[in-house]
VEXLUMDREN-275329 format. One line per 10 residues: number of its first residue (from 1); for each residue z, x, y of C-alpha. Coordinates in nm, 4 decimals, decimal comma. Each point is the difference from the previous one (the first is absolute). Layout:
<sites>
NUM) Z/X/Y | ...
</sites>
This chain:
<sites>
1) 7,8399/-1,7817/4,3314 | 0,3098/-0,2179/0,0434 | 0,2474/0,0924/0,2729 | 0,3581/0,0810/-0,0942 | 0,2452/-0,2880/0,0211 | 0,2619/0,1841/0,2048 | 0,0304/0,2926/0,2390 | 0,3419/0,1537/-0,0126 | -0,0697/0,2293/0,2939 | -0,0554/-0,2943/0,2351
11) 0,2440/-0,2332/-0,1733 | -0,2630/-0,2664/-0,0624 | -0,0990/-0,1946/-0,3102 | -0,2295/-0,2806/-0,1016 | 0,1165/-0,3315/-0,1404 | -0,3194/-0,0400/-0,2031 | -0,2845/0,2161/-0,1219 | -0,1366/0,2157/0,2833 | -0,3694/0,0225/0,0842 | -0,1646/0,3176/0,1269
21) 0,0991/-0,1020/0,3530 | 0,3669/0,0107/-0,0964 | 0,0393/-0,3755/0,0455 | 0,1025/-0,2176/-0,2923 | -0,2966/-0,1749/-0,1576 | 0,1847/-0,3255/0,0714 | 0,1691/0,0068/0,3411 | 0,2564/-0,2787/0,0388 | 0,0901/-0,1403/0,3399 | 0,3685/-0,0304/-0,0967
31) 0,0266/0,3586/-0,1251 | 0,3274/0,1707/0,0877 | -0,1601/0,3455/-0,0132 | -0,0535/0,2780/-0,0091 | -0,3476/0,1458/-0,0275 | -0,1085/0,2611/0,2545 | -0,1785/-0,2488/0,2267 | 0,2953/-0,2421/-0,0161 | 0,2549/0,2636/0,0974 | -0,2209/0,1471/0,2729
41) 0,0121/-0,3392/0,1748 | 0,3714/0,0665/0,0551 | 0,0187/0,3775/0,0327 | -0,3351/0,0779/0,1626 | -0,0903/0,3685/0,0203 | 0,3318/0,1034/-0,1538 | -0,1616/-0,0817/-0,3354 | -0,2465/0,2856/0,0410 | 0,2716/0,2396/-0,1186 | 0,2061/0,0435/-0,3194
51) 0,3339/-0,1778/0,0031 | 0,3487/0,1506/0,0242 | -0,0841/0,2953/0,2221 | 0,2491/0,2829/-0,0273 | 0,1023/-0,0700/-0,3581 | -0,3342/0,0205/-0,1821 | -0,3181/0,1968/-0,0368 | -0,3258/-0,1679/-0,1003 | -0,3242/0,1009/-0,1680 | -0,3295/-0,1874/-0,0341
61) -0,0461/-0,1848/-0,3254 | -0,3195/-0,1901/0,0701 | -0,2788/0,2610/-0,0014 | -0,2864/-0,1561/-0,1949 | -0,3206/0,1625/-0,1060 | -0,1334/-0,2274/-0,2751 | -0,2510/-0,2827/0,0378 | -0,1734/-0,1240/0,3146 | 0,1955/-0,1785/0,2714 | 0,1436/0,0628/0,3431
71) 0,2850/0,1717/-0,1869 | -0,2414/0,2731/-0,1136 | -0,0965/0,0790/0,3583 | 0,2119/0,2661/0,1691 | 0,0673/0,0398/0,3713 | -0,0730/0,3468/0,1337 | 0,2129/0,1817/0,2542 | -0,1005/0,2523/0,2609 | 0,1890/0,3095/0,1100 | -0,1565/0,0226/0,3444
81) -0,2263/-0,1802/0,2463 | 0,0347/-0,3295/0,1840 | -0,2777/-0,2606/0,0193 | 0,0303/-0,2306/0,3029 | 0,3058/0,2012/0,0898 | 0,2551/-0,1186/0,2558 | 0,0759/0,2351/0,2931 | 0,3190/0,1095/-0,1736 | -0,2025/0,1629/-0,2787 | -0,1224/0,2774/0,2291
91) 0,3613/0,1039/0,0558 | 0,0933/-0,0308/-0,3656 | 0,2148/-0,3058/0,0691 | -0,1988/-0,2727/-0,1805 | 0,1988/-0,2635/-0,1881 | -0,1136/-0,2423/-0,2706 | 0,0979/-0,2923/0,2225 | -0,2842/0,0989/0,2351 | -0,2614/-0,1028/-0,2577 | -0,1929/-0,2915/0,1526
101) -0,0289/-0,2928/-0,2417 | -0,1722/-0,2429/0,2357 | -0,3142/-0,1372/-0,1587 | -0,2978/-0,2093/0,0968 | -0,2975/-0,1649/-0,1643 | -0,3034/-0,1917/0,1166 | -0,3613/0,0433/0,1027 | 0,0068/-0,1086/0,3649 | 0,3184/-0,2012/0,0536 | 0,2656/0,2419/-0,1225
111) 0,3179/-0,1204/-0,1699 | 0,2811/0,2428/0,0744 | 0,3084/0,0347/-0,2209 | 0,3252/0,1919/0,0205 | -0,0275/0,1026/-0,3642 | -0,2939/0,0244/-0,2437 | 0,1446/-0,2766/-0,2173 | -0,0913/-0,3668/-0,0392 | 0,1405/-0,2901/-0,1999 | -0,2587/-0,1275/-0,2457
121) -0,1070/-0,3584/-0,0416 | 0,2984/-0,2337/-0,0277 | -0,1727/-0,3277/-0,0667 | 0,0644/-0,3404/-0,1505 | 0,2618/0,1044/-0,2545 | 0,3311/-0,1669/0,0742 | 0,1959/0,3253/0,0048 | -0,2191/0,1217/0,2875 | 0,0641/-0,3233/0,1895 | 0,3768/0,0150/-0,0584
131) 0,0476/0,3491/0,1407 | -0,2865/0,0052/0,2476 | 0,2094/-0,0153/0,3177 | 0,1970/0,3111/-0,0952 | -0,3034/0,1985/-0,1121 | -0,2142/-0,1009/0,2987 | 0,2726/0,0770/0,2532 | 0,0614/0,3354/-0,1690 | -0,3653/0,1012/0,0081 | -0,0341/-0,1090/0,3630
141) 0,3097/0,1889/0,1151 | -0,1158/0,3096/-0,1896 | -0,3489/-0,0280/0,1512 | -0,1971/-0,0293/-0,3251 | -0,2531/-0,2636/-0,1135 | 0,0744/-0,2817/-0,2419 | -0,2559/-0,2055/-0,1921 | 0,0300/-0,3762/-0,0368 | -0,1644/-0,0448/-0,3374 | -0,2479/-0,2469/-0,1388
151) 0,0502/-0,3744/-0,0469 | 0,2964/-0,0363/0,2361 | -0,1669/-0,2900/0,1792 | -0,1384/-0,1568/-0,3162 | 0,3405/-0,0403/-0,1659 | 0,1781/-0,1154/0,3152 | 0,0987/-0,3608/-0,0780 | 0,0617/-0,0642/0,3694 | -0,3452/0,1183/0,1028 | -0,2487/-0,2491/0,1374
161) -0,3662/-0,0071/-0,1003 | -0,2855/-0,2102/0,1320 | -0,3383/-0,0142/-0,1697 | 0,1006/0,2863/-0,2255 | 0,0916/0,2308/0,2903 | 0,3451/0,1085/0,1029 | 0,1345/-0,1383/0,3261 | 0,3619/0,1175/-0,0126 | 0,2210/0,2102/-0,2266 | 0,3713/0,0248/0,0851
171) 0,0455/0,2761/-0,2599 | -0,2701/0,2190/0,1536 | 0,1458/-0,0641/0,3443 | 0,3464/0,0995/-0,1248 | -0,1248/0,3193/-0,1571 | -0,1865/0,1141/0,3077 | 0,2855/-0,0948/0,2320 | 0,2498/0,2018/-0,2085 | -0,2063/0,3147/0,0485 | -0,1220/-0,0528/0,3550
181) 0,3535/-0,0688/0,1253 | 0,0838/0,3705/-0,0372 | -0,3509/0,1454/0,0325 | -0,0229/0,2478/0,2882 | -0,3569/0,1218/-0,0322 | 0,0432/0,2288/-0,3026 | -0,1051/-0,1315/-0,3404 | -0,1944/-0,3194/-0,0685 | 0,0120/-0,3395/-0,1635 | -0,2828/0,0011/-0,2559
191) -0,1034/-0,3354/-0,1482 | -0,1815/0,0032/-0,3312 | -0,2821/-0,2410/-0,0864 | -0,1185/-0,0661/-0,3539 | -0,2573/-0,2437/-0,1389 | 0,2299/-0,3022/0,0403 | 0,1003/0,0962/0,3540 | -0,3652/0,0299/0,0993 | -0,0739/-0,3464/-0,1394 | 0,3014/-0,1480/0,1760
201) -0,1008/0,1325/0,3416 | 0,2997/0,2297/0,0421 | -0,2041/0,2479/0,2072 | -0,0960/-0,2684/0,2508 | 0,3617/-0,1158/0,0161 | 0,1199/0,3547/0,0698 | -0,2697/0,0519/0,2613 | 0,1158/-0,3038/0,1950 | 0,3568/0,1214/0,0220 | 0,0352/0,3748/-0,0630
211) -0,3480/0,1439/0,0499 | 0,1195/0,3057/0,1922 | 0,3317/0,0416/-0,1822 | -0,1005/0,0530/-0,3630 | -0,2172/0,2117/-0,2223 | -0,1896/-0,2117/-0,2539 | -0,0408/0,1448/-0,3469 | -0,2582/-0,1043/-0,2551 | 0,1248/0,0326/-0,3559 | -0,1949/0,1186/-0,3017
221) 0,2931/0,0684/-0,2277 | 0,3169/0,1963/-0,0610 | 0,1470/0,2471/-0,2441 | 0,2054/-0,2548/-0,1917 | -0,2890/-0,2092/-0,1287 | -0,3733/-0,0596/0,0056 | 0,0059/-0,3775/0,0442 | 0,1075/-0,2184/0,2923 | 0,3560/-0,0457/0,1192 | 0,2592/-0,2033/-0,1872
231) 0,3317/-0,1676/0,0548 | 0,2136/-0,2157/-0,2285 | 0,1508/-0,3343/0,0956 | 0,2505/-0,2118/-0,1899 | -0,0475/-0,3170/0,2047 | -0,2756/-0,2213/-0,1405 | -0,0452/-0,1587/0,3421 | -0,0689/0,3449/0,1434 | -0,2432/0,0650/-0,2863 | -0,1831/-0,3215/0,0907
241) -0,0159/0,1134/0,3636 | -0,1493/0,3355/-0,0978 | -0,2585/-0,1574/-0,2293 | -0,1018/-0,2348/0,2815 | -0,0462/0,3097/0,2185 | -0,2617/0,1215/-0,2463 | 0,2021/0,2586/-0,1898 | -0,0050/0,0473/-0,3759 | 0,3332/-0,1270/-0,1364 | 0,0788/0,1178/-0,3537
251) 0,0860/-0,1952/-0,2078 | -0,1958/-0,2816/0,1635 | 0,2561/-0,2309/0,1603 | -0,2565/-0,2819/0,0149 | -0,0050/-0,0357/-0,3792 | 0,2247/-0,2693/-0,1457 | 0,1140/0,2206/-0,2883 | 0,1019/0,2774/0,2395 | 0,2007/-0,2410/0,2146 | 0,1705/-0,1349/-0,3115
261) 0,0810/0,3543/-0,1111 | 0,1460/0,0750/0,3439 | 0,2185/-0,3114/-0,0121 | 0,1166/0,1010/-0,3484 | 0,0843/0,3498/0,1202 | -0,2363/0,1916/-0,2275 | -0,2173/0,0915/0,3001 | 0,2284/0,1417/0,2669 | -0,2418/0,1098/0,2692 | -0,3559/0,0373/0,1191
271) -0,1974/0,3091/0,1000 | -0,2226/-0,0341/0,3051 | -0,3086/0,2219/0,0023 | -0,2602/0,0735/0,2651 | -0,3720/-0,0039/-0,0562 | -0,1771/0,3196/-0,0920 | -0,2147/0,1620/0,2650 | -0,3603/0,1186/-0,0392 | -0,0800/-0,1845/-0,3222 | -0,3625/-0,0709/0,0869
281) -0,2745/0,1830/-0,1882 | -0,0999/0,2350/0,2815 | 0,0573/0,3741/-0,0228 | 0,1748/0,2263/0,2466 | -0,2739/-0,0600/0,2560 | 0,0947/-0,3694/0,0015 | 0,3670/0,0921/0,0423 | -0,0969/0,2208/0,2918 | -0,1892/-0,2786/0,1724 | 0,2830/-0,2481/-0,0577
291) 0,2654/0,2420/0,1216 | -0,1794/0,1126/0,3141 | -0,0624/-0,3646/0,0862 | 0,3710/-0,0792/-0,0441 | 0,1005/0,2868/0,2293 | -0,2563/-0,1109/0,2586 | 0,1487/-0,3503/-0,0085 | 0,3487/0,1389/0,0608 | -0,1259/0,2052/0,2925 | -0,1681/-0,3082/0,1444
301) 0,3370/-0,1762/-0,0068 | 0,1343/0,2709/0,2294 | 0,1915/0,2223/-0,2432 | -0,0195/0,3589/0,1213 | 0,1694/0,1514/-0,3060 | -0,1121/-0,0708/-0,3571 | 0,1117/0,1721/-0,3194 | -0,0678/-0,0156/-0,3747 | 0,2385/0,0164/-0,2968 | -0,1492/0,0964/-0,3342
311) 0,1539/0,0472/-0,3417 | -0,0188/0,2418/-0,2902 | -0,3560/-0,0810/-0,1032 | -0,2395/0,2630/-0,1349 | -0,2029/0,2537/0,1893 | -0,2893/-0,2286/0,0918 | 0,2270/-0,2521/0,1717 | 0,1951/0,2803/0,1686 | -0,3176/0,1561/0,1365 | -0,1122/-0,3413/0,1223
321) 0,3309/-0,0507/0,1815 | -0,0211/0,3438/0,1629 | -0,3610/-0,0513/0,1042 | 0,0343/-0,3556/0,1298 | 0,3221/0,0761/0,1888 | -0,1954/0,2701/0,1805 | -0,3150/-0,2054/0,0445 | 0,1900/-0,2998/0,1381 | 0,2029/0,2182/0,2370 | 0,3313/-0,1099/-0,1487
331) 0,3284/0,1275/0,1343 | 0,1802/0,0644/-0,3283 | -0,0741/0,0060/-0,3731 | 0,3039/-0,0350/-0,2257 | -0,0550/0,1266/-0,3553 | 0,2603/-0,1116/-0,2550 | 0,0350/0,1864/-0,3291 | 0,0666/-0,1669/-0,3344 | 0,3527/-0,0921/-0,0856 | 0,0601/-0,1101/0,3590
341) 0,2873/-0,2299/0,0849 | -0,0052/-0,3752/-0,0328 | 0,1960/-0,3174/0,0444 | -0,1830/-0,1544/-0,2927 | -0,2853/0,1444/-0,2037 | -0,0817/-0,0048/-0,3725 | 0,2196/0,2757/-0,1393 | -0,2364/0,1237/-0,2705 | -0,2751/0,0209/0,2614 | 0,2232/0,2025/0,2318
351) 0,0693/0,2580/-0,2678 | -0,3504/0,0415/-0,1361 | -0,2657/-0,0660/0,2620 | -0,1414/0,2126/0,2765 | -0,0079/0,3532/0,1348 | 0,3377/0,1723/0,0614 | 0,0796/0,0929/0,3613 | -0,0580/0,3774/-0,0025 | -0,3422/-0,0257/-0,1615 | -0,1069/-0,2923/0,2172
361) 0,1154/0,1643/0,3225 | -0,1633/0,3329/-0,0859 | -0,3327/-0,1763/-0,0574 | 0,0371/-0,2011/0,3206 | 0,0352/0,3216/0,1954 | -0,2994/0,1509/-0,1810 | -0,2153/-0,3018/0,0837 | 0,1112/0,0008/0,3645 | -0,1007/0,3657/0,0233 | -0,3477/-0,0843/-0,1334
371) -0,0446/-0,2501/0,2831 | 0,1204/0,2534/0,2548 | -0,2403/0,2630/-0,1315 | -0,2785/-0,2550/0,0463 | 0,0935/-0,0453/0,3653 | 0,1793/-0,3316/-0,0415 | 0,3572/-0,0735/0,1084 | 0,2381/-0,0807/-0,2844 | 0,2535/-0,2735/0,0691 | 0,3639/0,0990/0,0452
381) 0,1797/-0,0495/-0,3303 | 0,3425/-0,1019/-0,1240 | 0,1068/0,0904/-0,3542 | 0,2206/-0,2335/-0,2052 | 0,1432/-0,0007/-0,3495 | 0,3490/0,1200/-0,0891 | 0,1029/0,1808/0,3176 | 0,3737/0,0061/0,0683 | 0,0914/0,3634/0,0710 | -0,0748/0,2466/0,2783
391) -0,1577/0,2390/-0,2491 | -0,2542/-0,2521/-0,1312 | -0,0772/-0,1101/0,3569 | -0,0743/0,3619/0,0967 | -0,2204/0,0393/-0,3066 | -0,1942/-0,3193/0,0701 | -0,0669/0,0869/0,3642 | -0,1046/0,3561/-0,0880 | -0,2161/-0,1121/-0,2919 | -0,1911/-0,2407/0,2243
401) -0,0176/0,2236/0,3067 | -0,1547/-0,0359/0,2491 | -0,0824/-0,3640/-0,0811 | 0,3356/-0,1312/-0,1294 | 0,2089/-0,1048/0,3011 | 0,2628/-0,2253/-0,1579 | 0,1983/-0,0488/-0,3190 | 0,0471/-0,3602/-0,1066 | 0,3178/-0,1003/-0,1850 | 0,0754/-0,3397/-0,1493
411) 0,3109/-0,0290/-0,2135 | 0,1785/0,2909/0,1679 | -0,0284/-0,1824/0,3341 | 0,1556/-0,3144/-0,1468 | 0,3209/0,1586/-0,1256 | 0,1515/0,0337/0,3514 | -0,0580/-0,3721/0,0474 | 0,1834/-0,0818/-0,3227 | 0,2919/0,2343/0,0580 | 0,0488/-0,0737/0,3670
421) -0,0114/-0,3745/-0,0577 | 0,2554/0,0213/-0,2804 | 0,2378/0,1941/0,2259 | -0,0601/-0,2369/0,2906 | 0,0770/-0,2975/-0,2212 | 0,3462/0,1453/-0,0669 | 0,0851/0,1313/0,3471 | -0,1546/-0,2974/0,1806 | 0,0584/-0,2848/-0,2470 | -0,1348/-0,2534/0,2480
431) -0,3394/0,1721/-0,0470 | 0,0102/0,0222/-0,3802 | -0,2358/-0,2891/-0,0714 | -0,2337/0,0923/0,2836 | -0,0449/0,3601/-0,1159 | 0,0097/-0,0849/-0,3731 | 0,2966/0,2222/-0,0711 | 0,0911/0,0234/-0,3687 | 0,3457/0,1554/0,0104 | 0,3424/-0,1611/0,0408
441) 0,1670/0,3354/0,0690 | -0,1080/0,3560/0,0668 | -0,0434/0,2120/-0,3139 | 0,2052/0,3196/-0,0160 | -0,3088/0,2128/0,0767 | -0,0210/-0,1720/0,3401 | 0,3668/-0,0723/0,0685 | 0,0855/0,3682/-0,0420 | -0,1986/0,0651/0,3185 | 0,2031/-0,2439/0,2095
451) 0,0600/-0,3639/0,0809 | -0,2264/-0,0374/0,3042 | -0,3740/0,0289/0,0499 | 0,0581/0,2849/0,2437 | 0,1747/0,2002/-0,2726 | -0,2254/-0,0987/-0,2899 | -0,3378/0,0755/0,1568 | -0,0640/0,3544/0,1199 | -0,2858/-0,1408/0,2098 | 0,1988/-0,2664/0,1837
461) 0,0443/0,1931/0,3233 | -0,3595/0,1271/-0,0016 | -0,1261/-0,3560/-0,0144 | 0,2463/-0,1064/0,2689 | -0,1262/0,2803/0,2205 | -0,3578/-0,1224/-0,0513 | 0,0526/-0,3725/0,0629 | 0,3277/-0,0227/0,1930 | 0,3459/-0,1261/-0,0919 | -0,0777/-0,3654/0,0769
471) -0,2983/-0,0053/-0,2386 | 0,2183/0,1285/-0,2840 | 0,1778/-0,3353/-0,0122 | -0,3142/-0,1520/-0,1516 | -0,1498/0,3073/-0,1652 | -0,0446/-0,0545/-0,3753 | 0,2028/0,2503/-0,1984 | -0,3107/0,0529/-0,2098 | -0,1732/0,1416/0,3069 | 0,2799/0,2539/0,0428
481) -0,0313/0,0911/-0,3678 | -0,3747/0,0468/0,0544 | 0,0674/0,2470/0,2809 | 0,2322/0,2003/-0,2245 | -0,2521/0,0202/-0,2813 | -0,2952/0,0891/0,2235 | 0,2070/0,2530/0,1935 | 0,0764/0,1733/-0,3282 | -0,3667/-0,0029/-0,1022 | -0,1070/0,1211/0,3434
491) 0,2524/0,2829/0,0137 | -0,0970/0,1079/-0,3510 | -0,3663/0,0016/0,0995 | 0,0788/0,2045/0,3104 | 0,1822/0,2578/-0,2128 | -0,2880/0,0318/-0,2451 | -0,2520/0,0330/0,2816 | 0,2131/0,2545/0,1820 | 0,0204/0,2017/-0,3209 | -0,3783/0,0157/0,0049
501) 0,0108/0,0762/0,3756 | -0,1889/-0,3198/0,0817 | 0,1339/-0,1729/0,3107 | -0,2221/-0,3101/0,0116 | -0,1607/-0,2296/-0,2530 | -0,3492/0,0956/0,1136 | 0,0642/0,3578/-0,1095 | 0,0557/-0,0942/-0,3652 | -0,2736/0,1104/-0,2393 | -0,0687/0,0122/-0,3708
511) 0,0991/0,3676/-0,0186 | 0,3552/-0,1133/0,0728 | 0,0264/-0,1268/-0,3572 | -0,0991/0,1469/-0,3361 | -0,0490/-0,1099/-0,3595 | 0,2793/0,0969/-0,2389 | -0,2381/0,0026/-0,2968 | -0,3688/0,0600/-0,0598 | -0,0669/-0,3601/-0,0983 | 0,1338/-0,1312/0,3296
521) -0,2074/0,2624/0,1822 | -0,3145/-0,1040/-0,1839 | 0,0431/-0,3719/0,0565 | 0,1102/0,0096/0,3655 | -0,1946/0,2928/0,1404 | 0,3245/0,1667/0,1069 | 0,0446/0,3702/-0,0561 | 0,2265/0,1171/-0,2788 | 0,3288/0,1147/0,1474 | -0,0569/0,3752/-0,0401
531) -0,3544/-0,0183/0,1381 | 0,0963/-0,1093/0,3518 | 0,0093/0,3105/0,2182 | -0,0696/0,2303/-0,2933 | -0,2905/0,1791/0,1681 | 0,1988/0,0541/0,3199 | 0,2874/0,1262/-0,2113 | -0,2234/0,2629/-0,1549 | -0,1291/0,1010/0,3423 | 0,3596/0,0664/0,1059
541) 0,0510/0,2223/-0,3038 | -0,3214/0,1936/0,0603 | 0,0398/0,0390/0,3747 | 0,0550/0,3583/0,1136 | 0,1658/0,0795/0,3326
</sites>
């Protein structure tokens, strides 16, 4: 079911067609607003409430009960009780702000986070590279993990290789430095490795320099596609470089007719594709052997934390991911539902392949429970695929409880980088080229808030309090925008949890959510909304005093 294009109560609207997440299907870096995520970067938690207080009343217009999606899952509330209650609860003084959102994941070496959010893989696409500094600084200051995606080293034209193995990558060094500069022990820099990265010796390169500072993530796939990663280049010299690195370049830049077509202008660019993984003729047992060997190799290099990212494949592949993540003792398994965000994927593939998030996540939880019943320890999980609101985050964590520890967001985590950089380019014109600002002046939607960063960003003083006034001189505006957006998501999550009288993430359970229709109940294993507590309700009615 398609989301509505505007929300009059919040005063937000989409430029393009909205996806289920509420984001436009095509999110432009120069956008002047104002979708809900965009505006929350400026207003923060203020955007949790209807606009124009004192002159309006508001009523919900988005109650959906048809189809199967996270929209057809309802959040339950509780009249009484307090799980993991703070001391104030005993006196009747509990507040929603006392809900503890700190999270952690990992088998032995725990990764602790201030919030149960993480930025999904931002890899070799140029838009990720352009806005990386803002997004990385924002995640670090907020204390949440960020994933450096696949192929970053492979496409780095300044990288140095010897005998087919990477020796140095300035782009990887920049990306890690941007995050680690503000890292204070909460969150993590996660570096993704795909087939090409393994061949290029990226793991060995990381082990030599950042062995104890990063989580390494093996990649099986993502929600946006079921083939390897892609980028597009418009420089034929760059295309030649990528082909020499062993990538598939389409159309083939080595062919004379293709080069002639490029010179004539009829071919304007080249798509770079990665190899496909696991294309040998072995079955899942062969995949198991290969995977466990790869994890063992990473451990032998000294990496204490290893994770896996898998895509929206069918049930067999999902079960294999759940089992092998447990068997290999991984620290995190990220499961990305179909339709997931992308910097570049085949559009028809995005719209028609794979298992949608709710169904995939429900099955992942079911499979993890089977392992637990058999006496094995399921790997901590992170759910991805269209999350951008506090309500969907609550639903995802409750659906996957007690195994889902994190919610992974991709495109939603990039919008603060875009918006903050555009504002910085106007207010600090000397930084415009460096931060890739797109604007020459502030649009009315921003200028109405003020003419200084301190007035525009509700989060400015919170960030200054965290890092100090001196550090704000170099703080990317995109990082401040990130704080505002995540503060809004966090506060919204606290309110929803408080309404269910749950004061820590570990207290969330599947009974905290319900299916709004019988079909959703059947396919997810959730109870239909009137079935939760129905027996206890009847006991209350029958009880005689």
